[in-house]
C-alpha positions as CSV (number, residue, x, y, z in Angstrom):
1,X,-1.8,32.6,-29.3
2,X,-0.4,31.0,-32.5
3,X,-2.9,29.5,-34.8
4,X,-2.8,25.8,-35.3
5,X,-4.9,23.3,-37.2
6,X,-7.8,22.1,-35.1
7,X,-7.6,18.5,-33.9
8,X,-11.1,17.1,-34.4
9,X,-12.7,14.2,-32.8
10,X,-14.7,11.7,-34.8
11,X,-17.5,9.5,-33.4
12,X,-18.7,6.1,-34.5
13,X,-21.4,6.1,-37.1
14,X,-23.7,3.9,-35.1
15,X,-24.5,3.7,-31.4
16,X,-24.0,0.5,-29.5
17,X,-27.1,-1.3,-28.3
18,X,-27.7,-3.8,-25.7
19,X,-25.1,-5.2,-23.3
20,X,-21.6,-4.9,-24.5
21,X,-19.4,-8.0,-25.0
22,X,-17.8,-9.4,-21.9
23,X,-14.2,-8.2,-21.6
24,X,-12.3,-11.3,-20.4
25,X,-9.6,-9.6,-18.2
26,X,-12.2,-7.3,-16.6
27,X,-14.6,-10.3,-16.1
28,X,-11.9,-12.3,-14.4
29,X,-11.1,-9.5,-11.9
30,X,-14.8,-8.9,-11.3
31,X,-15.4,-12.6,-10.5
32,X,-12.4,-12.6,-8.2
33,X,-13.7,-9.6,-6.3
34,X,-17.1,-11.2,-5.9
35,X,-15.5,-14.5,-4.8
36,X,-13.6,-12.6,-2.1
37,X,-16.8,-11.0,-0.9
38,X,-18.7,-14.2,-0.5
39,X,-15.7,-16.1,1.0
40,X,-16.4,-17.6,4.4
41,X,-14.9,-16.4,7.6
42,X,-12.7,-13.4,8.2
43,X,-11.7,-12.9,4.6
44,X,-15.3,-12.5,3.4
45,X,-16.3,-10.3,6.3
46,X,-13.3,-8.0,5.8
47,X,-13.9,-7.8,2.1
48,X,-17.5,-6.9,2.5
49,X,-16.7,-4.2,5.0
50,X,-14.2,-2.7,2.7
51,X,-16.6,-2.8,-0.2
52,X,-19.2,-1.1,1.9
53,X,-16.7,1.6,2.8
54,X,-15.5,2.1,-0.7
55,X,-19.0,2.5,-2.1
56,X,-20.4,4.9,0.5
57,X,-17.2,6.9,1.0
58,X,-16.1,7.3,-2.6
59,X,-18.3,5.7,-5.3
60,X,-21.6,7.4,-4.3
61,X,-19.8,10.8,-4.2
62,X,-18.2,10.2,-7.6
63,X,-21.6,9.3,-9.0
64,X,-23.3,12.4,-7.6
65,X,-20.5,14.7,-8.9
66,X,-20.4,13.2,-12.3
67,X,-24.2,13.3,-12.7
68,X,-24.3,17.0,-11.6
69,X,-21.4,17.9,-14.0
70,X,-22.8,16.1,-17.0
71,X,-26.4,17.0,-16.2
72,X,-25.7,20.7,-16.2
73,X,-23.6,20.4,-19.3
74,X,-26.5,18.7,-21.1
75,X,-29.2,21.0,-19.6
76,X,-27.6,24.3,-20.5
77,X,-25.8,23.0,-23.7
78,X,-22.5,24.5,-22.5
79,X,-19.3,24.3,-24.6
80,X,-17.0,24.8,-21.7
81,X,-13.9,24.8,-23.9
82,X,-15.1,27.8,-25.9
83,X,-16.2,29.6,-22.7
84,X,-12.7,29.2,-21.3
85,X,-11.1,30.3,-24.5
86,X,-13.1,33.6,-24.5
87,X,-12.0,34.4,-21.0
88,X,-8.5,35.4,-22.3
89,X,-6.6,36.7,-19.3
90,X,-8.7,34.6,-17.0
91,X,-8.1,31.4,-18.9
92,X,-5.5,30.1,-16.4
93,X,-7.5,30.7,-13.2
94,X,-10.7,29.2,-14.8
95,X,-8.7,26.2,-16.1
96,X,-7.2,25.7,-12.6
97,X,-10.7,25.8,-11.1
98,X,-11.9,23.2,-13.6
99,X,-8.9,21.0,-12.6
100,X,-9.5,21.5,-8.9
101,X,-13.0,20.2,-9.2
102,X,-13.0,16.6,-7.8
103,X,-12.7,14.0,-10.5
104,X,-11.1,14.4,-13.9
105,X,-14.0,15.8,-16.0
106,X,-12.9,19.4,-15.7
107,X,-9.3,18.7,-16.6
108,X,-10.4,16.6,-19.6
109,X,-12.4,19.6,-20.9
110,X,-9.4,21.9,-20.7
111,X,-7.1,19.3,-22.5
112,X,-9.6,18.9,-25.3
113,X,-9.9,22.8,-25.6
114,X,-6.1,23.1,-25.9
115,X,-5.9,20.4,-28.6
116,X,-8.6,22.3,-30.6
117,X,-6.7,25.6,-30.3
118,X,-9.1,27.3,-27.8
119,X,-6.8,27.8,-24.8
120,X,-3.1,28.2,-24.0
121,X,-0.7,25.6,-22.8
122,X,-0.5,27.4,-19.5
123,X,-4.2,26.6,-19.0
124,X,-3.5,22.9,-19.6
125,X,-0.7,23.0,-17.1
126,X,-2.8,24.9,-14.6
127,X,-5.6,22.3,-14.9
128,X,-3.4,19.3,-14.6
129,X,-1.4,20.8,-11.7
130,X,-4.7,21.7,-9.8
131,X,-6.3,18.3,-10.3
132,X,-6.1,15.5,-7.8
133,X,-8.4,13.4,-10.0
134,X,-10.7,10.9,-8.4
135,X,-8.5,10.5,-5.3
136,X,-10.1,13.8,-4.3
137,X,-13.4,12.0,-3.6
138,X,-11.6,9.6,-1.2
139,X,-9.9,12.5,0.6
140,X,-13.0,14.6,1.0
141,X,-14.9,11.6,2.4
142,X,-12.2,10.4,4.8
143,X,-10.0,13.4,5.6
144,X,-12.0,16.5,5.0
145,X,-9.5,18.5,7.1
146,X,-6.7,17.6,4.7
147,X,-8.9,18.2,1.7
148,X,-9.7,21.7,2.8
149,X,-6.0,22.5,2.8
150,X,-4.8,20.5,-0.2
151,X,-7.4,21.4,-2.8
152,X,-7.0,25.2,-2.4
153,X,-3.2,24.7,-2.3
154,X,-3.3,22.8,-5.6
155,X,-5.6,25.5,-7.1
156,X,-3.1,28.2,-6.2
157,X,-0.1,26.2,-7.5
158,X,-2.0,25.6,-10.7
159,X,-2.6,29.3,-11.3
160,X,0.9,30.4,-10.5
161,X,2.5,27.6,-12.7
162,X,0.1,28.3,-15.6
163,X,0.8,32.0,-15.6
164,X,4.6,31.4,-15.5
165,X,4.3,29.0,-18.4
166,X,2.3,31.4,-20.6
167,X,4.7,34.2,-19.6
168,X,8.0,32.6,-20.4
169,X,7.3,29.6,-22.7
170,X,6.8,30.2,-26.4
171,X,6.8,26.6,-27.6
172,X,3.5,25.2,-28.9
173,X,3.0,21.5,-28.2
174,X,-0.2,21.0,-30.1
175,X,-0.1,18.5,-33.0
176,X,-0.1,20.0,-36.4
177,X,-2.7,17.7,-37.7
178,X,-4.6,14.6,-36.9
179,X,-7.7,13.3,-35.3
180,X,-8.7,11.5,-32.1
181,X,-11.5,8.9,-32.1
182,X,-13.9,9.5,-29.3
183,X,-15.2,6.8,-27.0
184,X,-17.9,4.7,-28.6
185,X,-21.4,6.1,-28.4
186,X,-23.7,3.9,-26.2
187,X,-26.7,5.9,-27.5
188,X,-29.4,5.4,-25.0
189,X,-30.0,5.2,-21.3
190,X,-30.0,1.5,-20.2
191,X,-31.8,-0.3,-17.3
192,X,-28.4,-1.0,-15.6
193,X,-27.7,2.7,-15.5
194,X,-31.0,3.4,-13.7
195,X,-30.3,0.5,-11.3
196,X,-26.9,1.9,-10.5
197,X,-28.4,5.4,-9.9
198,X,-31.0,3.7,-7.6
199,X,-28.4,2.3,-5.3
200,X,-26.0,5.3,-5.5
201,X,-28.6,7.6,-4.1
202,X,-29.0,5.8,-0.7
203,X,-25.2,5.3,-0.8
204,X,-24.8,9.1,-1.0
205,X,-27.2,9.6,1.9
206,X,-25.2,7.1,4.1
207,X,-21.9,8.6,3.1
208,X,-23.0,12.2,3.9
209,X,-24.3,11.0,7.2
210,X,-21.0,9.4,8.0
211,X,-19.2,12.6,7.4
212,X,-21.5,14.3,9.9
213,X,-20.7,11.6,12.4
214,X,-24.1,9.8,12.0
215,X,-24.1,6.0,11.5
216,X,-27.1,4.6,9.6
217,X,-27.7,0.8,9.8
218,X,-30.8,0.6,7.6
219,X,-32.3,2.8,4.9
220,X,-35.8,2.4,3.4
221,X,-36.0,-0.8,5.4
222,X,-32.9,-2.3,3.8
223,X,-29.6,-2.9,5.6
224,X,-27.1,-0.4,4.4
225,X,-24.5,-3.1,3.9
226,X,-26.8,-4.9,1.4
227,X,-27.3,-1.7,-0.5
228,X,-23.6,-1.0,-0.7
229,X,-22.8,-4.5,-1.9
230,X,-25.5,-4.3,-4.5
231,X,-23.9,-1.1,-5.7
232,X,-20.5,-2.7,-5.9
233,X,-21.8,-5.8,-7.8
234,X,-23.9,-3.8,-10.2
235,X,-20.8,-1.6,-10.9
236,X,-18.6,-4.6,-11.5
237,X,-21.2,-6.0,-14.0
238,X,-21.3,-2.6,-15.8
239,X,-17.5,-2.4,-15.9
240,X,-16.9,-6.0,-17.1
241,X,-19.2,-5.4,-20.1
242,X,-18.3,-1.8,-20.8
243,X,-17.5,-0.7,-24.3
244,X,-15.4,2.2,-23.1
245,X,-12.0,2.3,-21.6
246,X,-12.3,5.2,-19.1
247,X,-14.0,8.4,-20.3
248,X,-17.4,8.2,-22.0
249,X,-18.7,9.9,-25.1
250,X,-20.1,13.4,-24.4
251,X,-23.2,12.7,-26.6
252,X,-24.4,9.9,-24.2
253,X,-27.0,10.4,-21.5
254,X,-25.7,11.9,-18.3
255,X,-27.0,8.9,-16.3
256,X,-25.2,6.4,-18.6
257,X,-22.0,8.4,-18.4
258,X,-22.2,8.5,-14.6
259,X,-22.8,4.7,-14.3
260,X,-19.9,3.9,-16.8
261,X,-17.3,6.2,-15.3
262,X,-18.2,5.6,-11.7
263,X,-17.9,1.9,-12.2
264,X,-14.5,2.3,-13.8
265,X,-13.3,4.5,-10.9
266,X,-14.8,2.2,-8.3
267,X,-12.7,-0.8,-9.4
268,X,-9.5,1.2,-8.7
269,X,-10.9,2.3,-5.3
270,X,-11.7,-1.2,-4.4
271,X,-8.3,-2.5,-5.3
272,X,-6.6,0.3,-3.3
273,X,-8.8,-0.5,-0.2
274,X,-8.3,-4.2,-0.4
275,X,-4.6,-4.1,-1.1
276,X,-3.9,-2.0,1.9
277,X,-5.9,-4.0,4.4
278,X,-5.0,-7.4,3.0
279,X,-1.3,-6.4,3.2
280,X,-1.7,-5.2,6.8
281,X,-3.7,-8.2,8.0
282,X,-2.3,-11.2,6.1
283,X,1.2,-10.1,5.3
284,X,1.8,-8.3,8.6
285,X,3.2,-5.3,6.8
286,X,3.5,-2.2,8.9
287,X,3.6,0.3,6.1
288,X,3.8,3.3,8.3
289,X,7.0,2.0,9.9
290,X,8.4,0.9,6.6
291,X,7.9,4.2,5.0
292,X,9.1,6.1,8.1
293,X,12.6,4.8,7.4
294,X,12.7,6.4,4.0
295,X,10.7,9.6,4.9
296,X,13.0,12.1,3.2
297,X,12.4,10.5,-0.2
298,X,8.7,9.8,0.1
299,X,7.7,13.1,-1.6
300,X,10.0,12.3,-4.5
301,X,8.5,8.8,-4.8
302,X,5.0,10.1,-4.5
303,X,5.7,12.7,-7.2
304,X,7.1,10.0,-9.5
305,X,3.9,7.9,-9.0
306,X,2.1,11.0,-10.3
307,X,3.6,10.3,-13.7
308,X,1.6,7.2,-14.1
309,X,-1.6,7.8,-16.1
310,X,-5.0,7.2,-14.5
311,X,-6.4,7.5,-11.0
312,X,-5.7,4.1,-9.6
313,X,-2.1,4.7,-8.3
314,X,-3.2,8.1,-7.0
315,X,-6.1,6.5,-5.1
316,X,-3.6,4.1,-3.6
317,X,-1.4,7.0,-2.4
318,X,-4.4,8.7,-0.9
319,X,-5.3,5.5,0.9
320,X,-1.8,5.2,2.3
321,X,-2.1,8.8,3.6
322,X,-5.6,8.2,5.1
323,X,-4.2,5.2,7.0
324,X,-1.2,7.2,8.3
325,X,1.4,5.3,6.3
326,X,2.8,8.4,4.5
327,X,3.0,12.1,5.6
328,X,0.9,15.0,4.2
329,X,3.9,16.2,2.3
330,X,4.0,13.0,0.2
331,X,0.3,13.3,-0.5
332,X,0.8,16.9,-1.6
333,X,3.6,15.8,-4.0
334,X,1.5,13.1,-5.6
335,X,-1.7,15.3,-5.8
336,X,0.1,18.2,-7.6
337,X,2.1,15.9,-9.8
338,X,-0.6,13.5,-10.9
339,X,-2.9,14.2,-13.8
340,X,-5.5,11.5,-13.2
341,X,-7.6,10.1,-16.0
342,X,-7.1,13.4,-17.8
343,X,-3.7,12.2,-19.0
344,X,-5.3,9.5,-21.2
345,X,-7.1,12.0,-23.6
346,X,-4.1,14.3,-23.3
347,X,-1.8,11.6,-24.7
348,X,-4.3,10.8,-27.4
349,X,-5.0,14.4,-28.4
350,X,-1.7,16.1,-27.9
351,X,1.1,13.6,-26.7
352,X,3.9,16.2,-26.6
353,X,1.7,18.6,-24.5
354,X,0.8,15.7,-22.2
355,X,4.4,14.8,-21.5
356,X,5.6,18.4,-21.0
357,X,2.6,19.3,-18.8
358,X,3.3,16.4,-16.6
359,X,7.0,17.5,-16.3
360,X,6.0,21.1,-15.5
361,X,3.5,20.0,-12.9
362,X,6.1,18.0,-11.1
363,X,8.3,21.1,-10.4
364,X,5.7,22.8,-8.1
365,X,4.9,19.4,-6.6
366,X,8.4,18.9,-5.3
367,X,8.8,22.6,-4.3
368,X,5.6,22.7,-2.2
369,X,6.0,19.1,-0.8
370,X,9.6,19.6,0.4
371,X,8.7,23.0,1.7
372,X,6.1,21.3,3.9
373,X,8.4,18.4,4.8
374,X,11.1,20.7,6.1
375,X,9.0,23.5,7.6
376,X,6.0,21.4,9.0
377,X,6.8,17.7,8.8
378,X,4.0,16.6,11.0
379,X,1.3,18.9,9.6
380,X,-1.9,17.0,9.0
381,X,0.1,13.7,9.0
382,X,-1.7,11.9,11.9
383,X,-4.8,9.9,10.8
384,X,-8.2,11.0,12.3
385,X,-9.2,9.0,15.3
């Protein structure tokens, strides 16, 4: 692997303390969501139901996964980037496995390792091809049958694509010099982080029970709906005053990182849930019928959406699939093409690598998706009863 100057990350000299300043745009959206939840009549009832579902089906699982990932990293003081770099021939499969892990944490680690010269470009492509980002949490919670097929499929596509890249591509897309400023350091675990953890734990219990076909109405003597709404509102408060944009500083406490990143993800999940149901109920849109008329180009459109950085658009695509509006082949195209939140640090650390990795991940996305479209058009395309 050619040697290149290391891209270093610099952190702020001082940690932030106390509540962060209110971010006006975020605060306006948070207030709007709360207003919709407390609105009278059908609108309020629908919004609260959707918030409940978003919290127990996605947010609680995101929180648990992030806490596990960041907790183990802190406990064992692991430098995953160096560990992948030492794997040599196994770099690509390990990077693909990191990417296939639900969420974007694993893919971000691989991107940072590439920027600092520890892994190959094929490893980056493998991780970004294999990742479904935070939309994986939604799919696992609502369509586990599809997740059991899609996640291994992405993992395999990531390995094959990464190996081909390392075998035939000789261009190095790392920047020759520069630095990337890390997310601001919060510095200490806050009360709001513990409150969020306290509501995420019962949310996880309820969500796991739902997957097993068990409905729980009350937990610890408190209605589940109230716990879920509390989790949503606490998350909105954290997000509206957050000093970070998406990813947190690795030096922060695992509970703080969990609360910050889960809150950020949850807002996108809420928007996706509300947008779909509001459109169906109040605008009378039958998205399944509308998309059915352009079925042959849906995988192409879904793959193109994968070019958009972040997990929000990808969560919306997953929501459309869960509701039966798009076929499994379109979901596959988006899942393999999209890079989730990992694209943000990739653009900051190695912009050329980010662009080219996205381009290369789109090729297997279209190949696999259209293979499914023509050979098995109805495979896993009907929503669960």
